[in-house]
TORROKE-858609 format. One record per residue (C-alpha): residue number from 1; residue in one letter; x, y, z. Coordinates in steps of 0.001 Angstrom, whole numbers, always signed. Each point is the difference from the previous one (the first is absolute). Example, Ala and Ser with C-alpha at 12.3 -4.5 7.8 and 13.67 -1.06 7.14 Angstrom:
! TORROKE-858609
<rec 1 'A' <+12300 -4500 +7800>>
<rec 2 'S' <+1370 +3440 -660>>
//
This chain:
! TORROKE-858609
<rec 1 'M' <+55423 +105596 +101618>>
<rec 2 'T' <+3639 +419 +1145>>
<rec 3 'L' <+1053 -3192 -1804>>
<rec 4 'R' <-1638 +1215 -3201>>
<rec 5 'S' <+1791 +3349 +248>>
<rec 6 'D' <+3312 -1729 +696>>
<rec 7 'A' <-530 -2336 -2962>>
<rec 8 'I' <-615 +2906 -2364>>
<rec 9 'A' <+2998 +1903 +1381>>
<rec 10 'G' <+2218 -3086 -181>>
<rec 11 'V' <-862 -689 -3637>>
<rec 12 'T' <+489 +3669 -869>>
<rec 13 'V' <+3405 +118 +1678>>
<rec 14 'G' <+953 -3344 -1528>>
<rec 15 'V' <-529 +1120 -3588>>
<rec 16 'V' <+2185 +3047 +708>>
<rec 17 'L' <+2568 -1955 +1996>>
<rec 18 'I' <+819 -2591 -2671>>
<rec 19 'P' <+1257 +2365 -2727>>
<rec 20 'Q' <+1661 +2314 +2535>>
<rec 21 'A' <+1825 -2871 +1661>>
<rec 22 'M' <+1393 -1165 -3323>>
<rec 23 'A' <+1028 +3533 -947>>
<rec 24 'Y' <+1717 +718 +3315>>
<rec 25 'A' <+1855 -3311 -108>>
<rec 26 'L' <+1494 +1053 -3325>>
<rec 27 'L' <+796 +3417 +1475>>
<rec 28 'M' <+1854 -1796 +2811>>
<rec 29 'G' <+2070 -1891 -2547>>
<rec 30 'T' <-1632 -3407 +488>>
<rec 31 'P' <-2267 -2093 -2263>>
<rec 32 'A' <-3683 +957 +150>>
<rec 33 'I' <-989 -3253 +1707>>
<rec 34 'Y' <+1752 +1060 +3212>>
<rec 35 'G' <-2373 +2920 +291>>
<rec 36 'L' <-2920 -2434 +34>>
<rec 37 'Y' <+1757 -2194 +2553>>
<rec 38 'A' <+228 +3076 +2235>>
<rec 39 'C' <-3803 +206 -21>>
<rec 40 'L' <-524 -3306 +1788>>
<rec 41 'I' <+1724 -791 +3308>>
<rec 42 'P' <+736 +3652 +922>>
<rec 43 'L' <-3653 +1000 -456>>
<rec 44 'I' <-1291 -2919 +2066>>
<rec 45 'L' <+2490 +635 +2812>>
<rec 46 'Y' <-842 +3683 +99>>
<rec 47 'T' <-3689 -780 +406>>
<rec 48 'V' <+913 -2134 +3042>>
<rec 49 'F' <+2435 +2365 +1707>>
<rec 50 'G' <-814 +3459 -1399>>
<rec 51 'T' <-2227 +2522 +1757>>
<rec 52 'S' <-1304 +1942 -3009>>
<rec 53 'R' <-3177 -1288 -1602>>
<rec 54 'Q' <+420 +1761 -3336>>
<rec 55 'L' <+3771 +97 -590>>
<rec 56 'S' <+925 -1915 -3149>>
<rec 57 'I' <+3584 -1227 -50>>
<rec 58 'G' <+1958 -1410 -2905>>
<rec 59 'P' <+2643 +1166 -2474>>
<rec 60 'V' <+144 +3818 -248>>
<rec 61 'A' <+1957 +2352 -2245>>
<rec 62 'V' <+2160 +1793 +2584>>
<rec 63 'T' <+1069 -3222 +1727>>
<rec 64 'A' <+732 -1516 -3418>>
<rec 65 'I' <+2330 +2811 -1056>>
<rec 66 'L' <+1737 -3 +3401>>
<rec 67 'V' <+688 -3734 -153>>
<rec 68 'M' <+1015 +244 -3651>>
<rec 69 'S' <+2450 +2803 +806>>
<rec 70 'G' <+1654 -1892 +2843>>
<rec 71 'V' <+163 -3493 -1451>>
<rec 72 'S' <+1053 +1126 -3508>>
<rec 73 'Q' <+3364 +1005 +1499>>
<rec 74 'L' <+651 -3660 +746>>
<rec 75 'A' <-1580 -1844 -2928>>
<rec 76 'T' <-1561 +488 -3422>>
<rec 77 'P' <-3806 +413 -33>>
<rec 78 'F' <-2125 -2898 -1304>>
<rec 79 'T' <+2670 -2580 +801>>
<rec 80 'E' <-428 -2846 +2488>>
<rec 81 'E' <+2666 +1558 +2224>>
<rec 82 'F' <-1838 +3321 +28>>
<rec 83 'T' <-3335 -1629 +865>>
<rec 84 'S' <+1656 -1972 +2782>>
<rec 85 'L' <+1440 +3210 +1450>>
<rec 86 'V' <-3408 +1681 -192>>
<rec 87 'L' <-1545 -2840 +2023>>
<rec 88 'F' <+2859 +198 +2504>>
<rec 89 'S' <-572 +3759 +273>>
<rec 90 'G' <-3665 -621 +759>>
<rec 91 'L' <+983 -2445 +2731>>
<rec 92 'L' <+2396 +2524 +1579>>
<rec 93 'I' <-2525 +2844 -201>>
<rec 94 'G' <-2624 -2169 +1666>>
<rec 95 'L' <+2356 -1125 +2767>>
<rec 96 'L' <+969 +3604 +732>>
<rec 97 'Q' <-3642 +1049 +188>>
<rec 98 'I' <-785 -2870 +2371>>
<rec 99 'V' <+2933 +937 +2258>>
<rec 100 'M' <-1168 +3619 +4>>
<rec 101 'S' <-3498 -1154 +912>>
<rec 102 'V' <+1192 -2194 +2880>>
<rec 103 'L' <+2132 +2853 +1341>>
<rec 104 'R' <-2931 +2394 -530>>
<rec 105 'M' <+2099 +2217 -2239>>
<rec 106 'G' <-2760 +1172 -2292>>
<rec 107 'F' <+755 +3542 +1169>>
<rec 108 'L' <+3267 -77 -1979>>
<rec 109 'V' <-1893 +753 -3190>>
<rec 110 'N' <-510 +3491 +1431>>
<rec 111 'L' <+3674 +575 -773>>
<rec 112 'I' <-1056 +465 -3621>>
<rec 113 'S' <-1818 +3311 -353>>
<rec 114 'Q' <-2881 +577 -2376>>
<rec 115 'P' <+2006 +2383 -2264>>
<rec 116 'V' <+2670 -2710 -393>>
<rec 117 'I' <-2639 -2594 -894>>
<rec 118 'S' <-1736 +2359 -2449>>
<rec 119 'G' <+3259 +959 -1701>>
<rec 120 'F' <+1179 -3578 -172>>
<rec 121 'I' <-3246 -1456 -1339>>
<rec 122 'S' <-338 +2769 -2605>>
<rec 123 'A' <+3533 -702 -1227>>
<rec 124 'A' <-579 -3764 +130>>
<rec 125 'A' <-3083 +486 -2172>>
<rec 126 'I' <+2090 +1779 -2646>>
<rec 127 'I' <+2650 -2729 +193>>
<rec 128 'I' <-2722 -2612 -526>>
<rec 129 'I' <-1451 +1934 -2934>>
<rec 130 'V' <+3394 +275 -1693>>
<rec 131 'S' <+678 -3689 +687>>
<rec 132 'Q' <-3057 -854 -2122>>
<rec 133 'F' <+1190 +1898 -3073>>
<rec 134 'E' <+1442 -3143 -1576>>
<rec 135 'E' <-3290 -1917 +224>>
<rec 136 'A' <-2137 +3034 -873>>
<rec 137 'L' <+2078 +1181 -2978>>
<rec 138 'G' <+928 -3432 -1289>>
<rec 139 'F' <+3757 +289 -488>>
<rec 140 'K' <+2976 -1231 +1999>>
<rec 141 'I' <+1500 +2431 +2518>>
<rec 142 'P' <+3361 -836 +1625>>
<rec 143 'D' <+102 -545 +3748>>
<rec 144 'Y' <+1251 +3228 +1586>>
<rec 145 'N' <+767 +748 +3615>>
<rec 146 'H' <-1843 +3320 -17>>
<rec 147 'T' <-3509 +942 -1070>>
<rec 148 'Y' <+1063 +3109 -1916>>
<rec 149 'Q' <+2249 -2170 -2201>>
<rec 150 'T' <-2920 -2271 -881>>
<rec 151 'F' <-2192 +3016 -690>>
<rec 152 'W' <+2595 +1648 -2222>>
<rec 153 'Y' <+598 -3183 -1992>>
<rec 154 'A' <-3739 -392 -609>>
<rec 155 'V' <-309 +3617 -1168>>
<rec 156 'T' <+3011 -164 -2315>>
<rec 157 'H' <-1152 -3318 -1532>>
<rec 158 'I' <-3682 +817 -295>>
<rec 159 'T' <+137 -736 -3738>>
<rec 160 'E' <+409 -3692 +886>>
<rec 161 'I' <-3463 -108 +1538>>
<rec 162 'H' <-2124 -3042 -796>>
<rec 163 'W' <-3287 +1618 -912>>
<rec 164 'V' <-2291 -2963 +577>>
<rec 165 'T' <+1378 -419 +3542>>
<rec 166 'F' <-191 +3739 +703>>
<rec 167 'V' <-3562 +318 -1289>>
<rec 168 'M' <-1112 -3047 +1995>>
<rec 169 'C' <+1517 +1434 +3185>>
<rec 170 'S' <-1412 +3488 -600>>
<rec 171 'L' <-3507 -1199 -813>>
<rec 172 'S' <+72 -2269 +3041>>
<rec 173 'I' <+861 +2960 +2233>>
<rec 174 'I' <-2694 +2211 -1504>>
<rec 175 'T' <-2637 -2731 +216>>
<rec 176 'M' <+814 -818 +3630>>
<rec 177 'I' <-190 +3688 +925>>
<rec 178 'L' <-3427 +245 -1632>>
<rec 179 'F' <-1196 -3135 +1775>>
<rec 180 'K' <+1240 +1371 +3327>>
<rec 181 'K' <-1882 +3268 -541>>
<rec 182 'W' <-3122 -1897 -997>>
<rec 183 'K' <+30 -2524 +2856>>
<rec 184 'R' <+2897 -380 +2380>>
<rec 185 'S' <-808 -3592 +944>>
<rec 186 'F' <-185 -1166 -3623>>
<rec 187 'P' <+2922 -2382 -741>>
<rec 188 'G' <+1337 +2074 -2854>>
<rec 189 'A' <+3497 -1483 +232>>
<rec 190 'L' <-1269 -3567 -309>>
<rec 191 'F' <-2383 +944 -2809>>
<rec 192 'I' <+2799 +1642 -2000>>
<rec 193 'L' <+2319 -2913 +744>>
<rec 194 'V' <-2508 -2519 -1361>>
<rec 195 'I' <-789 +2034 -3136>>
<rec 196 'T' <+3643 +725 -902>>
<rec 197 'T' <+988 -3607 +686>>
<rec 198 'L' <-2681 -1222 -2409>>
<rec 199 'I' <+1058 +2561 -2604>>
<rec 200 'T' <+3642 -1046 +357>>
<rec 201 'Y' <-930 -3645 -390>>
<rec 202 'F' <-2346 +298 -2997>>
<rec 203 'F' <+2121 +2524 -1904>>
<rec 204 'G' <+3341 -1562 +861>>
<rec 205 'L' <+1372 +3236 +1392>>
<rec 206 'D' <+2668 -1910 +1921>>
<rec 207 'N' <+1532 -834 -3395>>
<rec 208 'Q' <-74 +3686 -922>>
<rec 209 'G' <+2151 +1235 +2877>>
<rec 210 'V' <-2510 +274 +2859>>
<rec 211 'A' <+1629 -1481 +3115>>
<rec 212 'V' <-2133 -2536 +1899>>
<rec 213 'I' <+401 -1841 +3304>>
<rec 214 'K' <+218 -3427 -1651>>
<rec 215 'E' <+11 -3169 +2089>>
<rec 216 'V' <-1501 +270 +3492>>
<rec 217 'P' <+292 -3081 +2272>>
<rec 218 'K' <-3260 -1685 +935>>
<rec 219 'G' <-958 -957 +3531>>
<rec 220 'L' <+576 +1156 +3544>>
<rec 221 'P' <+3447 +905 +1325>>
<rec 222 'S' <+2074 -2733 +1539>>
<rec 223 'F' <+1784 +206 +3349>>
<rec 224 'I' <+3633 +1105 -297>>
<rec 225 'V' <+2711 +1220 +2340>>
<rec 226 'P' <+1475 +3311 -1255>>
<rec 227 'E' <+3753 -79 -466>>
<rec 228 'M' <+1534 +1709 +3015>>
<rec 229 'N' <+3491 +1407 +140>>
<rec 230 'Y' <+1566 +2252 +2631>>
<rec 231 'N' <+1925 +2172 -2460>>
<rec 232 'T' <-3104 +391 -2136>>
<rec 233 'M' <-2024 +978 +3056>>
<rec 234 'I' <+2507 +2747 +865>>
<rec 235 'A' <-139 +1300 -3568>>
<rec 236 'L' <-3810 +66 +93>>
<rec 237 'I' <-284 +1848 +3326>>
<rec 238 'P' <-415 +3536 -1480>>
<rec 239 'S' <-2785 -1203 -2274>>
<rec 240 'V' <-1608 -2046 +2781>>
<rec 241 'L' <-34 +2945 +2405>>
<rec 242 'T' <-1473 +2320 -2618>>
<rec 243 'V' <-2785 -2379 -1023>>
<rec 244 'T' <-747 -844 +3641>>
<rec 245 'F' <-614 +3591 +972>>
<rec 246 'I' <-1573 +1322 -3203>>
<rec 247 'G' <-2247 -3041 -392>>
<rec 248 'Y' <-1194 +214 +3589>>
<rec 249 'V' <-528 +3772 -107>>
<rec 250 'G' <-2120 -360 -3130>>
<rec 251 'S' <-1971 -2951 +1306>>
<rec 252 'I' <-752 +1461 +3423>>
<rec 253 'G' <-913 +3331 -1600>>
<rec 254 'I' <-2572 -1693 -2238>>
<rec 255 'A' <-1327 -2129 +2866>>
<rec 256 'K' <-365 +3014 +2306>>
<rec 257 'S' <-1813 +2054 -2644>>
<rec 258 'L' <-2505 -2836 -552>>
<rec 259 'E' <-389 -395 +3765>>
<rec 260 'M' <-900 +3693 +338>>
<rec 261 'K' <-2416 -234 -2919>>
<rec 262 'N' <-1918 -3099 +1144>>
<rec 263 'R' <+452 +142 +3794>>
<rec 264 'D' <-965 -3659 +329>>
<rec 265 'H' <+3385 -1371 +1069>>
<rec 266 'I' <+3267 +1037 +1650>>
<rec 267 'V' <+3356 -240 -1776>>
<rec 268 'R' <+2848 -993 +2341>>
<rec 269 'P' <+3360 +1067 -1494>>
<rec 270 'N' <+2211 -2622 +1654>>
<rec 271 'Q' <-2433 -2771 -920>>
<rec 272 'E' <+5 +1328 -3570>>
<rec 273 'L' <+3785 -263 -6>>
<rec 274 'F' <-273 -3645 +1040>>
<rec 275 'A' <-2700 -766 -2577>>
<rec 276 'L' <+1978 +1587 -2843>>
<rec 277 'G' <+3157 -1732 +1193>>
<rec 278 'I' <-1412 -3495 +368>>
<rec 279 'A' <-1653 +329 -3434>>
<rec 280 'K' <+3417 +675 -1555>>
<rec 281 'V' <+1890 -2634 +1961>>
<rec 282 'V' <-2355 -2896 -717>>
<rec 283 'G' <-692 +1329 -3496>>
<rec 284 'A' <+3703 -159 -855>>
<rec 285 'F' <-108 -3787 +529>>
<rec 286 'F' <-2814 -166 -2558>>
<rec 287 'Q' <+1746 +2138 -2646>>
<rec 288 'A' <-1836 +3232 +867>>
<rec 289 'I' <+1774 +3264 -781>>
<rec 290 'P' <-149 +2748 +2696>>
<rec 291 'T' <-3453 +1466 +583>>
<rec 292 'S' <-1379 +3221 +1512>>
<rec 293 'G' <-3302 +1788 +368>>
<rec 294 'S' <-1467 +1368 -3231>>
<rec 295 'Y' <-1858 +3300 +127>>
<rec 296 'S' <-1866 -508 -3280>>
<rec 297 'R' <-1176 -3538 +763>>
<rec 298 'S' <-842 +861 +3615>>
<rec 299 'A' <-2102 +2931 -1199>>
<rec 300 'I' <-1750 -2235 -2532>>
<rec 301 'N' <-618 -2595 +2713>>
<rec 302 'D' <-1550 +2645 +2234>>
<rec 303 'D' <-2058 +1598 -2782>>
<rec 304 'A' <-1306 -3413 -1099>>
<rec 305 'G' <-1370 -606 +3497>>
<rec 306 'G' <+2673 -2165 +1625>>
<rec 307 'K' <-806 -244 +3702>>
<rec 308 'T' <+2268 -2798 +1232>>
<rec 309 'S' <+3216 -1726 -1018>>
<rec 310 'M' <-2133 -2636 -1788>>
<rec 311 'S' <+171 +2222 -3099>>
<rec 312 'T' <+3782 -560 -54>>
<rec 313 'V' <-517 -3771 +246>>
<rec 314 'I' <-2350 +94 -2984>>
<rec 315 'A' <+2540 +2007 -2010>>
<rec 316 'A' <+2631 -2652 +816>>
<rec 317 'I' <-2394 -2759 -1120>>
<rec 318 'M' <-336 +1738 -3372>>
<rec 319 'V' <+3788 -92 -356>>
<rec 320 'V' <-14 -3723 +862>>
<rec 321 'V' <-2565 -646 -2715>>
<rec 322 'S' <+2089 +1984 -2504>>
<rec 323 'L' <+3158 -1952 +861>>
<rec 324 'L' <-1765 -3347 -329>>
<rec 325 'F' <-1992 +564 -3180>>
<rec 326 'F' <+911 +3177 -1888>>
<rec 327 'T' <+3780 +399 -70>>
<rec 328 'S' <+129 -1232 -3607>>
<rec 329 'L' <-2012 +3071 -967>>
<rec 330 'F' <+2735 +2290 +1372>>
<rec 331 'Y' <+2434 -923 -2794>>
<rec 332 'Y' <-1158 +2787 -2327>>
<rec 333 'V' <-374 +2724 +2649>>
<rec 334 'P' <+1786 +3052 -1495>>
<rec 335 'K' <+2685 +1490 +2212>>
<rec 336 'A' <-1020 +3420 -1311>>
<rec 337 'V' <-3361 -367 +1731>>
<rec 338 'L' <+1639 -1064 +3244>>
<rec 339 'A' <+2188 +3099 -338>>
<rec 340 'A' <-3157 +2059 -470>>
<rec 341 'I' <-1460 -1478 +3201>>
<rec 342 'I' <+3159 +997 +1890>>
<rec 343 'L' <+13 +3499 -1496>>
<rec 344 'I' <-3639 +564 +931>>
<rec 345 'S' <+716 -1143 +3549>>
<rec 346 'V' <+2999 +2265 +602>>
<rec 347 'F' <-1085 +3226 -1744>>
<rec 348 'G' <-1962 +962 +3113>>
<rec 349 'L' <+3037 -514 +2246>>
<rec 350 'I' <+1655 +3164 -1317>>
<rec 351 'N' <-1183 +2347 +2724>>
<rec 352 'I' <+231 +3509 -1450>>
<rec 353 'S' <-2803 +1290 +2220>>
<rec 354 'E' <+1953 -1029 +3114>>
<rec 355 'A' <+3019 +1959 -1207>>
<rec 356 'K' <-2128 +3120 -521>>
<rec 357 'Y' <-1605 -469 +3398>>
<rec 358 'L' <+3349 -324 +1788>>
<rec 359 'L' <+1398 +3016 -1847>>
<rec 360 'T' <-2753 +2195 +1420>>
<rec 361 'L' <-205 -1732 +3386>>
<rec 362 'R' <+3598 -604 +1101>>
<rec 363 'R' <+3008 +732 -2187>>
<rec 364 'R' <+2395 -2414 +1723>>
<rec 365 'D' <-2341 -2962 -592>>
<rec 366 'F' <-188 +1001 -3656>>
<rec 367 'I' <+3810 +61 -181>>
<rec 368 'V' <+188 -3485 +1544>>
<rec 369 'M' <-2547 -1322 -2500>>
<rec 370 'I' <+1763 +1515 -3030>>
<rec 371 'I' <+3484 -1139 +1042>>
<rec 372 'T' <-1333 -3516 +648>>
<rec 373 'F' <-1722 +80 -3388>>
<rec 374 'V' <+3092 +1158 -1897>>
<rec 375 'G' <+2334 -2261 +1984>>
<rec 376 'T' <-2155 -3046 -749>>
<rec 377 'L' <-123 +802 -3702>>
<rec 378 'I' <+3738 +613 -325>>
<rec 379 'L' <+1541 -2329 +2568>>
<rec 380 'G' <-2568 -2803 +156>>
<rec 381 'V' <-2827 -1042 +2297>>
<rec 382 'E' <+2043 -1130 +2993>>
<rec 383 'N' <+2386 +2963 -1>>
<rec 384 'G' <-2897 +2393 -589>>
<rec 385 'I' <-1989 -1039 +3040>>
<rec 386 'F' <+3189 -119 +2091>>
<rec 387 'I' <+742 +3603 -967>>
<rec 388 'G' <-3558 +1004 +883>>
<rec 389 'V' <+133 -1651 +3428>>
<rec 390 'I' <+3388 +1548 +826>>
<rec 391 'L' <-1190 +3421 -1138>>
<rec 392 'S' <-3135 -330 +2126>>
<rec 393 'F' <+2148 -777 +3039>>
<rec 394 'I' <+2235 +2978 -717>>
<rec 395 'F' <-3018 +2330 -132>>
<rec 396 'L' <-1489 -1671 +3074>>
<rec 397 'Q' <+3192 +468 +1971>>
<rec 398 'Y' <+442 +3574 -1200>>
<rec 399 'Y' <-3482 +1126 +967>>
<rec 400 'S' <+34 -2067 +3178>>
<rec 401 'S' <+3175 +1822 +999>>
<rec 402 'R' <-1748 +3347 -568>>
<rec 403 'P' <-3519 -435 +1424>>
<rec 404 'H' <-2556 +2755 +373>>
<rec 405 'I' <+588 +2357 +2911>>
<rec 406 'A' <-2200 +2991 +780>>
<rec 407 'E' <-189 +2943 +2354>>
<rec 408 'L' <-3432 +77 +1638>>
<rec 409 'V' <-2091 +3037 +896>>
<rec 410 'N' <-3292 +414 +1841>>
<rec 411 'I' <-3265 +335 -1920>>
<rec 412 'P' <-1744 +3033 +1624>>
<rec 413 'E' <-2622 -808 +2631>>
<rec 414 'T' <+732 -3742 -125>>
<rec 415 'D' <+2357 -2506 +1578>>
<rec 416 'Y' <+1190 -1145 -3442>>
<rec 417 'Y' <+3589 +442 -1199>>
<rec 418 'R' <+785 -234 -3686>>
<rec 419 'N' <+2815 +516 -2538>>
<rec 420 'I' <+925 +3699 -228>>
<rec 421 'N' <+463 -319 -3772>>
<rec 422 'R' <-3640 -1014 -391>>
<rec 423 'F' <-1361 +2458 +2550>>
<rec 424 'P' <+2179 +3117 -257>>
<rec 425 'D' <-2595 +2153 +1829>>
<rec 426 'A' <-100 -2233 +3073>>
<rec 427 'I' <+1426 +1083 +3359>>
<rec 428 'K' <+3763 -451 +343>>
<rec 429 'S' <+1363 +3 +3534>>
<rec 430 'E' <+3224 +1884 +655>>
<rec 431 'K' <+657 -2067 +3088>>
<rec 432 'N' <-523 -3451 -1547>>
<rec 433 'L' <+1447 -1716 -3041>>
<rec 434 'I' <-2235 -2974 -818>>
<rec 435 'I' <+1326 -2572 -2473>>
<rec 436 'R' <-1707 -3146 -1319>>
<rec 437 'F' <+2166 -2802 -1448>>
<rec 438 'D' <-2010 -2301 -2296>>
<rec 439 'D' <+1975 -3234 +24>>
<rec 440 'Q' <+1848 -2438 +2192>>
<rec 441 'L' <+3290 +1318 +1337>>
<rec 442 'Y' <+2664 -2434 -1133>>
<rec 443 'F' <+3608 -14 -1136>>
<rec 444 'G' <-936 +948 -3579>>
<rec 445 'N' <-1599 +3357 +868>>
<rec 446 'T' <+1480 +1045 +3351>>
<rec 447 'S' <+2503 +2387 -1568>>
<rec 448 'Y' <-2768 +1683 -1982>>
<rec 449 'F' <-2142 +245 +3144>>
<rec 450 'K' <+2805 +1550 +2054>>
<rec 451 'D' <+960 +2470 -2745>>
<rec 452 'S' <-3659 +976 -457>>
<rec 453 'V' <-484 +692 +3731>>
<rec 454 'I' <+3138 +2144 +131>>
<rec 455 'H' <-1117 +1818 -3159>>
<rec 456 'F' <-3468 +765 +1395>>
<rec 457 'I' <+1489 +1337 +3238>>
<rec 458 'S' <+2644 +2079 -1744>>
<rec 459 'Q' <-2695 +1659 -2135>>
<rec 460 'R' <-1935 +1192 +3036>>
<rec 461 'V' <+801 +3485 +1260>>
<rec 462 'P' <-174 +252 +2938>>
<rec 463 'K' <+653 -3607 +877>>
<rec 464 'P' <-2945 -1926 +1444>>
<rec 465 'E' <-131 -950 +3656>>
<rec 466 'F' <-1504 -3416 -701>>
<rec 467 'F' <+519 -2540 -2755>>
<rec 468 'I' <-3062 -2265 -281>>
<rec 469 'L' <+399 -3191 -2031>>
<rec 470 'D' <-3326 -1416 -1145>>
<rec 471 'A' <+763 -3735 -153>>
<rec 472 'T' <-3523 -1047 -1017>>
<rec 473 'N' <+1190 -1345 -3386>>
<rec 474 'M' <+3313 -1365 +1306>>
<rec 475 'H' <-917 -3671 +164>>
<rec 476 'D' <+3459 -1355 +810>>
<rec 477 'I' <+3468 +1018 +1189>>
<rec 478 'D' <+3245 -1967 -217>>
<rec 479 'S' <+3212 +312 +2013>>
<rec 480 'T' <+1446 +2569 -2402>>
<rec 481 'G' <-3157 +2054 +450>>
<rec 482 'I' <+503 -31 +3785>>
<rec 483 'H' <+3542 +1319 -381>>
<rec 484 'V' <-1257 +2803 -2227>>
<rec 485 'L' <-2722 +921 +2508>>
<rec 486 'E' <+2724 +178 +2650>>
<rec 487 'D' <+2087 +2256 -2266>>
<rec 488 'I' <-2998 +2259 -612>>
<rec 489 'H' <-768 +105 +3716>>
<rec 490 'K' <+3560 +1094 +719>>
<rec 491 'Y' <-134 +2593 -2782>>
<rec 492 'L' <-3269 +1403 +1349>>
<rec 493 'N' <+1324 +88 +3555>>
<rec 494 'D' <+3069 +1908 -1178>>
<rec 495 'S' <-2359 +2393 -1805>>
<rec 496 'K' <-2167 +453 +3132>>
<rec 497 'I' <-2989 -1629 -1728>>
<rec 498 'Q' <-2191 -2574 +1722>>
<rec 499 'F' <-714 -3227 -1912>>
<rec 500 'I' <-3584 -1327 +151>>
<rec 501 'I' <-1417 -3115 -1687>>
<rec 502 'T' <-3723 -473 -657>>
<rec 503 'G' <-2212 -2723 -1417>>
<rec 504 'A' <+2535 -2862 +134>>
<rec 505 'I' <-1738 -3348 -468>>
<rec 506 'G' <+411 -2857 +2476>>
<rec 507 'P' <+2796 -1984 -1726>>
<rec 508 'V' <+2024 +3176 -498>>
<rec 509 'R' <-504 +1031 +3637>>
<rec 510 'D' <+1071 -3476 +1116>>
<rec 511 'F' <+3168 +224 -2084>>
<rec 512 'L' <+821 +3484 +1300>>
<rec 513 'K' <-429 -1311 +3546>>
<rec 514 'R' <+2222 -3063 -574>>
<rec 515 'S' <+2702 +2146 -1571>>
<rec 516 'G' <+66 +2335 +2996>>
<rec 517 'F' <-927 +3036 -2097>>
<rec 518 'T' <-3277 +465 +1901>>
<rec 519 'D' <+1935 +509 +3215>>
<rec 520 'T' <+2555 +2194 -1753>>
<rec 521 'L' <-2683 +2309 -1378>>
<rec 522 'G' <-2195 -181 +3100>>
<rec 523 'T' <-3525 -1344 +145>>
<rec 524 'Q' <-1366 +3545 +384>>
<rec 525 'H' <+974 +600 -3635>>
<rec 526 'Y' <-2375 -2628 -1458>>
<rec 527 'F' <-3614 +847 -906>>
<rec 528 'L' <-2959 -1695 -1609>>
<rec 529 'N' <-560 +2734 -2566>>
<rec 530 'I' <+1277 +3355 -1171>>
<rec 531 'S' <-2727 +1949 +1800>>
<rec 532 'D' <+1128 -1316 +3390>>
<rec 533 'A' <+3625 +770 -825>>
<rec 534 'V' <-850 +3550 -1111>>
<rec 535 'A' <-2108 +496 +3125>>
<rec 536 'F' <+3036 -1017 +2020>>
<rec 537 'T' <+2274 +2423 -1824>>
<rec 538 'E' <-2514 +2842 +267>>
<rec 539 'H' <-444 -570 +3765>>
<rec 540 'K' <-3698 -783 -534>>
<rec 541 'T' <+264 -2969 +2325>>
<rec 542 'N' <+1569 -390 +3373>>
<rec 543 'Y' <+3591 -1250 -424>>
<rec 544 'K' <-213 -2357 +2940>>
<rec 545 'K' <-3350 -1399 -1089>>
<rec 546 'Q' <+1278 -424 -3566>>
<rec 547 'F' <+3152 -1731 +1228>>
<rec 548 'E' <-2002 -2442 +2112>>
<rec 549 'A' <-2376 -725 -2919>>
<rec 550 'A' <+2902 -591 -2381>>
<rec 551 'T' <+1725 -2303 +2476>>
<rec 552 'Q' <-3180 -1988 +563>>
<rec 553 'F' <-542 -227 -3746>>
<rec 554 'N' <+3457 -1474 -624>>
<rec 555 'K' <-553 -2596 +2703>>
<rec 556 'R' <-2982 -1148 -2071>>
<rec 557 'R' <+1885 +382 -3270>>
<rec 558 'S' <-1366 -3166 -1600>>
<rec 559 'F' <-3499 +1410 -541>>
<rec 560 'L' <-1128 +2048 -3018>>
<rec 561 'D' <+2270 -1945 -2326>>
//
């Protein structure tokens, strides 16, 4: 039963994969045949080393435009030199992913926040759409460095449109949309490709201005060694880094979503890095352009009943059959239809709903997404994502340097202490000032912490007798934090205020002990919780008994971590 389901899923994915692979190869600036080559060795290797049962890898739109953007700065698209550089890029991307896997550095993808990814992918989708204007409209557009230049040229020269090409592209888009609404698993792209190819052949549309793929080599890819050059490698590094991270983020995101949906396997991120990397490295020696996980094909694979990686093997077998027996039929494939396939694939990548969601949820994430989006459109894909990452770090550092800090008050008739701003009617002690600091205390926020403590104390009239620091949420302290605690202790002593710490977790208590601050403050000023500390300040417990309990507690400081 599983084999039958995998066979159906594999055939379904295969008929979608073939036209998409050809289209994305052209989008990458290489002949269409290289897209089919990328559907052989990489797919087989991923089935061996990958951990996702439904993830479908192969050429994808975002990876294609990223590689195109980077390599086009060194060579002219659709030349042998350009194709050679694309294969070399794939080799470098794969090697970097393997190194990251061996060093267990899959966590580094967390450096790219979701707003940055959303903004970047939305902008990349628009760049891809504009890049297809020439094939969709049927007239020559000069190669510009910026998307807005290409867009403006197309608008100002719209009278040069080739109507047969435009109508073919438009009808292909409409028909594929209708097929998708009717039945998602139906191979609408392949159906349209076959019909329009036959029409082009029988009506001689290639002689009437409709661009076609023309000659496609027959047979399986041969073994080659990509041309490697140190200076070229240095020039490709920005593009390699971008594709490495974006490709992995997309692939692992798809794999994780399918894992959560099916719950019949476990996706291991570092193993996924290795599988994606080895697929690119070995694939580059068999003329395969860089591959990544495809959301659309993975979803189709899952919907069609794919249960194991055997469905991917069957899809690869379909590509083998096409390369051996049907490449002569690709001659009359209209480029306008391949452009339509690309346009259909990337329309859904423009994430307007995410922008609306972030605007209502968290304004700073919305700002990061929009700036990444605009930066990518204006400055290019690599600069755009770099801007987004830097901006994310700036926001992260800013808010990390100003973490949440709250004055706590007692909820009547309970032992609970909560934020005074949320419970204004709670009981506020005149004797005690209770502060909770909700972050680690490190060099980036110590000044803010110290200023906040002084501000809270200066606002109290009369001054409190005790300052109680709730360290429950303070999961770490560095050496700068210790110095600041010493400064605060001195300030409180000068102000005749006793310093008490409650709720410190084991590692923090250990660090305070090693630093000598525990002895400086005195073990009688450490408590398990706020209630015990308040009982101490209110003389509700015997001082001697409390001192002995606190001392005994600190001797056993490693428990209750």
